[in-house]
C-alpha positions in Angstrom: -35.8 -84.9 -170.4 -33.2 -85.0 -167.8 -33.5 -81.8 -165.6 -32.5 -80.5 -162.2 -35.3 -81.4 -159.8 -35.7 -81.0 -156.1 -35.4 -84.1 -153.9 -37.4 -82.6 -151.0 -34.4 -82.6 -148.7 -32.8 -79.6 -147.2 -29.1 -79.7 -146.5 -27.5 -76.8 -144.5 -30.5 -74.6 -145.2 -30.4 -75.2 -149.0 -32.8 -77.3 -151.0 -31.1 -80.4 -152.4 -31.5 -81.1 -156.2 -30.6 -84.0 -158.4 -30.6 -84.6 -162.1 -33.2 -87.1 -163.3 -35.6 -87.9 -166.1 -38.4 -85.7 -164.7 -39.6 -83.5 -167.5 -41.7 -83.6 -170.6 -41.1 -81.3 -173.5 -42.5 -80.6 -176.9 -40.7 -79.1 -179.8 -42.4 -78.0 -183.1 -40.6 -76.6 -186.0 -40.4 -76.2 -189.8 -37.3 -76.0 -191.9 -37.5 -75.3 -195.6 -35.0 -74.8 -198.5 -35.8 -73.5 -201.9 -33.6 -73.2 -205.0 -34.6 -71.7 -208.3 -32.5 -71.8 -211.5 -33.4 -68.5 -213.1 -31.0 -68.8 -216.0 -28.4 -71.5 -216.7 -25.8 -69.5 -214.9 -28.0 -67.9 -212.1 -29.3 -69.7 -209.1 -31.5 -68.1 -206.4 -31.7 -69.9 -203.0 -33.4 -69.5 -199.7 -33.6 -71.5 -196.5 -35.0 -70.9 -193.1 -36.3 -72.4 -189.9 -38.9 -71.7 -187.2 -38.7 -73.6 -183.9 -40.9 -73.4 -180.8 -40.7 -75.6 -177.8 -41.7 -75.8 -174.1 -40.5 -78.0 -171.3 -41.5 -78.7 -167.7 -38.8 -77.2 -165.4 -38.0 -76.2 -161.9 -36.8 -72.6 -162.1 -35.3 -72.8 -158.6 -34.5 -75.7 -156.2 -37.5 -74.9 -154.0 -40.0 -73.9 -156.7 -42.8 -75.9 -158.2 -42.6 -77.3 -161.7 -43.6 -74.8 -164.4 -43.9 -74.9 -168.2 -41.4 -72.6 -169.9 -39.5 -72.3 -173.2 -36.8 -74.9 -173.8 -33.2 -73.9 -173.0 -31.4 -72.2 -175.8 -34.4 -72.1 -178.1 -33.1 -70.8 -181.5 -34.8 -67.8 -183.0 -36.5 -67.8 -186.4 -33.8 -67.4 -188.9 -33.4 -67.4 -192.7 -30.9 -66.9 -195.5 -31.4 -65.8 -199.1 -28.8 -65.5 -201.8 -27.9 -65.6 -205.5 -25.1 -67.5 -207.1 -23.8 -66.8 -210.6 -21.6 -69.4 -212.3 -19.7 -68.5 -215.5 -20.5 -70.6 -218.6 -17.1 -72.2 -218.3 -17.9 -73.1 -214.6 -14.5 -71.8 -213.6 -15.8 -68.6 -211.9 -18.5 -68.4 -209.3 -19.9 -65.3 -207.5 -22.4 -65.3 -204.7 -24.3 -62.7 -202.6 -25.9 -63.7 -199.3 -28.2 -62.2 -196.7 -28.6 -63.9 -193.3 -31.2 -62.9 -190.7 -32.0 -64.1 -187.2 -34.9 -62.6 -185.2 -34.4 -61.5 -181.6 -34.8 -64.3 -179.0 -36.6 -63.2 -175.9 -38.4 -66.5 -175.2 -36.0 -67.6 -172.5 -36.1 -70.4 -170.0 -35.1 -69.8 -166.3 -31.7 -71.2 -167.1 -31.3 -68.9 -170.0 -32.3 -65.9 -167.9 -29.6 -66.8 -165.3 -26.9 -67.3 -168.0 -25.9 -63.7 -168.6 -22.5 -64.7 -169.8 -23.9 -66.3 -173.0 -27.3 -64.5 -173.3 -27.6 -60.7 -172.8 -30.2 -59.6 -170.2 -33.6 -59.6 -171.9 -32.5 -62.0 -174.7 -30.3 -62.0 -177.8 -30.9 -59.2 -180.2 -31.8 -60.0 -183.8 -29.4 -59.3 -186.7 -29.0 -59.1 -190.4 -25.7 -59.7 -192.1 -24.6 -59.5 -195.8 -21.8 -61.3 -197.5 -20.2 -61.8 -200.9 -18.1 -64.7 -202.1 -16.2 -65.7 -205.2 -14.3 -68.7 -206.4 -12.1 -69.1 -209.4 -10.7 -72.4 -210.6 -7.5 -71.3 -212.2 -6.8 -74.8 -213.5 -7.9 -78.4 -212.6 -5.5 -78.3 -209.6 -5.8 -74.8 -208.3 -8.8 -73.0 -206.9 -8.7 -69.4 -205.4 -11.5 -68.0 -203.2 -12.3 -64.6 -201.7 -15.1 -63.9 -199.3 -16.1 -60.8 -197.5 -18.5 -61.5 -194.6 -20.5 -59.0 -192.5 -20.2 -56.2 -195.0 -22.0 -53.7 -192.8 -19.8 -54.5 -189.8 -22.8 -55.6 -187.7 -22.2 -56.3 -184.0 -24.1 -59.6 -183.4 -24.2 -62.8 -181.5 -25.7 -66.2 -182.4 -28.2 -67.0 -179.7 -26.6 -69.0 -176.8 -23.1 -69.0 -178.2 -21.6 -66.5 -175.7 -19.4 -65.1 -178.4 -19.9 -62.1 -180.6 -19.3 -62.8 -184.2 -16.4 -61.0 -186.0 -17.0 -57.7 -187.7 -16.4 -57.2 -191.4 -13.8 -59.7 -192.5 -12.2 -60.9 -195.6 -11.2 -64.5 -196.2 -8.7 -65.4 -198.9 -8.0 -69.1 -199.6 -6.2 -71.3 -202.1 -6.9 -75.0 -202.6 -4.4 -77.2 -204.4 -5.3 -80.7 -205.3 -3.2 -83.5 -206.8 
């Protein structure tokens, strides 16, 4: 892994660093997706992931190498939902729950990046959404989605941007 590592030189009182292939890391994870057709028109689905990883790093230019969590390690997250499709297949309704755990396993770079990662780590969140799609005819599809129904204030870990509050999305697709 290419990391910042000290050269051993001191320039104007500051330790010189360079970037080089000087680190080992290990990442372990599991990702799973399940779907279950309860009825011809009702599908239940779930997916999720767990990742853990550590890397050798130099927390500061003049510090020894230490083992710490990898940068921007994603928290455990999952999603569950249900999708109903009308017998004619022209109408589809979906309900969704998305969850991400808090992430407080932070590397020294993450701890220093207070613009993207809040002090102490990124809080966990749960958001709910509903979506619908109607195929009015073979050439016209109308969609409506309402995301973040509870108006949760949340941020995807490492993104640096809070996600929008409750919002509605209306779209139309015309094909020829």
